[in-house]
C-alpha positions, -999 to 999 in steps of 0.1 A, spaced: 783 -164 -650 762 -133 -640 726 -128 -644 717 -117 -678 697 -84 -680 665 -86 -701 661 -59 -727 628 -52 -745 627 -66 -780 631 -44 -810 597 -54 -825 576 -50 -793 596 -31 -767 565 -23 -746 556 -60 -743 592 -68 -732 591 -40 -707 565 -58 -687 589 -86 -680 617 -63 -668 627 -59 -632 612 -28 -615 643 -6 -617 648 -15 -654 611 -8 -661 615 26 -645 644 33 -669 622 22 -698 594 45 -687 619 73 -682 632 69 -718 596 70 -731 587 99 -709 617 118 -722 607 110 -758 572 123 -751 585 156 -737 608 159 -767 579 154 -791 558 179 -772 585 205 -775 587 198 -813 549 201 -816 550 234 -797 578 247 -819 556 241 -849 527 258 -832 547 289 -826 556 292 -862 524 279 -879 497 285 -852 482 258 -831 461 232 -849 427 224 -835 430 187 -844 466 182 -832 472 155 -806 482 170 -772 484 150 -740 465 173 -718 458 148 -690 479 123 -672 458 95 -687 464 108 -722 501 111 -714 502 76 -701 483 62 -730 502 80 -757 518 54 -779 539 60 -810 566 33 -812 583 48 -842 593 78 -821 602 58 -790 570 67 -773 553 39 -754 523 37 -730 528 28 -694 501 16 -670 513 27 -636 501 62 -624 531 62 -600 554 68 -630 538 102 -637 529 113 -601 544 145 -587 562 126 -560 571 96 -582 604 85 -597 601 109 -626 592 140 -606 614 164 -628 598 152 -660 563 156 -645 572 192 -636 584 197 -672 552 182 -686 531 206 -664 553 235 -676 547 225 -713 509 223 -707 509 258 -693 530 271 -721 508 254 -747 477 269 -733 490 304 -741 494 296 -778 463 306 -798 446 282 -821 451 293 -857 422 313 -872 424 293 -904 418 261 -884 388 276 -867 374 287 -901 379 253 -916 364 236 -885 334 260 -888 329 252 -925 331 215 -917 305 219 -889 282 238 -913 284 210 -938 276 184 -912 247 206 -899 233 209 -934 235 171 -939 218 165 -906 190 189 -916 185 171 -948 184 137 -930 159 151 -905 136 163 -933 138 130 -951 131 110 -919 102 133 -910 87 127 -945 92 90 -942 74 89 -908 45 109 -922 42 84 -951 43 55 -926 16 71 -905 -6 76 -936 -1 39 -945 -10 29 -910 -41 51 -911 -51 34 -944 -48 0 -929 -61 6 -894 -77 39 -885 -78 31 -848 -41 22 -845 -24 35 -813 4 53 -833 -22 75 -848 -35 87 -814 1 93 -802 6 118 -831 -30 132 -832 -36 119 -867 -67 98 -860 -92 100 -888 
């Protein structure tokens, strides 16, 4: 009876891949790499028709590419940088990934996304301003209370509020 080849489980394929032989693991990474490239092409297709979204995930570094994990789409993380190195076992896919990065950089981020992001930042800025005003008022109240209790307290000299 021949040696039985281990296959990653359906529920946790990435966990099973760790126990595979080296050449089988490379096949697993190749399948995941191919799924990542396929998903990147689909994302770019959407960007071309709808404009690039500012919040959309895009693996723009090798670490992000390696860590990208979406099991429902057959996309799994891998740990070895050798798998995505230019001279590694998946050299053609690395070249395709670089080509997709270059192509994506030429797609403009949609103006509506920038306006929405700008509006969101304005709201955050307004809230931070309100919080700063509230905290400043609270600090002044605290210093007044300290001055009432002990006019020679060191905090009062720090803020030039000594009475």
